[in-house]
C-alpha positions as CSV (number, residue, x, y, z in Angstrom):
1,M,8.9,14.0,13.1
2,T,10.8,11.8,10.6
3,E,9.6,12.1,7.1
4,A,10.1,9.5,4.4
5,G,8.9,10.3,0.9
6,G,6.8,13.1,2.4
7,I,5.1,10.8,5.0
8,A,5.4,11.5,8.7
9,A,6.7,8.1,9.8
10,E,5.9,8.5,13.5
11,A,2.3,9.4,12.9
12,L,1.9,6.6,10.3
13,R,3.4,4.1,12.8
14,S,1.1,5.3,15.5
15,Y,-2.0,4.8,13.3
16,I,-0.9,1.4,12.1
17,E,-0.2,0.2,15.7
18,R,-3.6,1.5,16.9
19,I,-5.4,-0.2,14.1
20,E,-3.5,-3.5,14.8
21,R,-4.5,-3.3,18.5
22,L,-8.2,-2.7,17.5
23,E,-8.1,-5.6,15.1
24,E,-6.8,-7.8,17.9
25,E,-9.6,-6.6,20.2
26,K,-12.1,-7.2,17.4
27,A,-10.9,-10.8,17.0
28,N,-11.2,-11.4,20.7
29,L,-14.7,-10.0,20.8
30,A,-15.7,-12.2,17.8
31,A,-14.4,-15.2,19.7
32,D,-16.4,-14.1,22.8
33,I,-19.6,-13.7,20.8
34,K,-19.0,-17.2,19.2
35,D,-18.7,-18.6,22.7
36,V,-22.0,-17.0,23.8
37,Y,-23.8,-18.5,20.7
38,S,-22.3,-21.9,21.6
39,E,-23.6,-21.6,25.2
40,A,-27.1,-20.6,23.9
41,K,-27.1,-23.6,21.4
42,A,-26.0,-26.0,24.2
43,T,-29.1,-24.9,26.2
44,G,-31.4,-25.5,23.3
45,F,-31.7,-22.1,21.6
46,D,-31.8,-21.9,17.8
47,V,-28.7,-19.8,17.0
48,K,-29.8,-19.0,13.4
49,I,-33.0,-17.4,14.8
50,M,-31.0,-15.6,17.5
51,R,-28.8,-14.0,14.8
52,Q,-31.8,-12.9,12.8
53,I,-33.4,-11.4,15.9
54,I,-30.2,-9.5,16.6
55,R,-30.1,-8.2,13.0
56,L,-33.7,-7.1,13.3
57,R,-33.1,-5.3,16.6
58,K,-30.3,-3.3,15.0
59,M,-32.8,-2.0,12.4
60,E,-34.7,1.2,12.7
61,E,-38.4,0.5,13.5
62,H,-39.7,2.0,10.2
63,D,-37.1,0.0,8.2
64,R,-38.1,-3.2,10.0
65,Q,-41.8,-2.5,9.3
66,E,-41.2,-1.8,5.7
67,M,-39.2,-5.1,5.3
68,E,-41.9,-7.1,7.1
69,A,-44.6,-5.6,4.8
70,L,-42.6,-6.4,1.7
71,L,-42.0,-10.0,2.9
72,D,-45.7,-10.4,3.6
73,T,-46.6,-9.0,0.1
74,Y,-44.1,-11.2,-1.6
75,A,-45.2,-14.3,0.4
76,H,-48.8,-13.6,-0.6
77,A,-47.9,-13.2,-4.2
78,L,-46.1,-16.5,-4.2
79,G,-49.0,-18.3,-2.5
80,M,-47.0,-19.0,0.6
81,I,-49.6,-17.3,2.9
82,R,-53.3,-17.9,2.4
83,G,-55.9,-15.3,3.2
């Protein structure tokens, strides 16, 4: 393996090229996701709400429950929810 300044050039090149390929795949996936949101919006779905639902579905159940309880508590404290 060729070394330049104590760095294994071949290994470094391999890592860089792999990262570049993954970054390209990531960009392609982001474009695909954007297309799906556009399709959903075109059929009448609220994309902002869909994004929030996706974020909530990624959360652990206990974290989501804790967040919802805090939101409720804060909303009550601010008079946004009666009862």
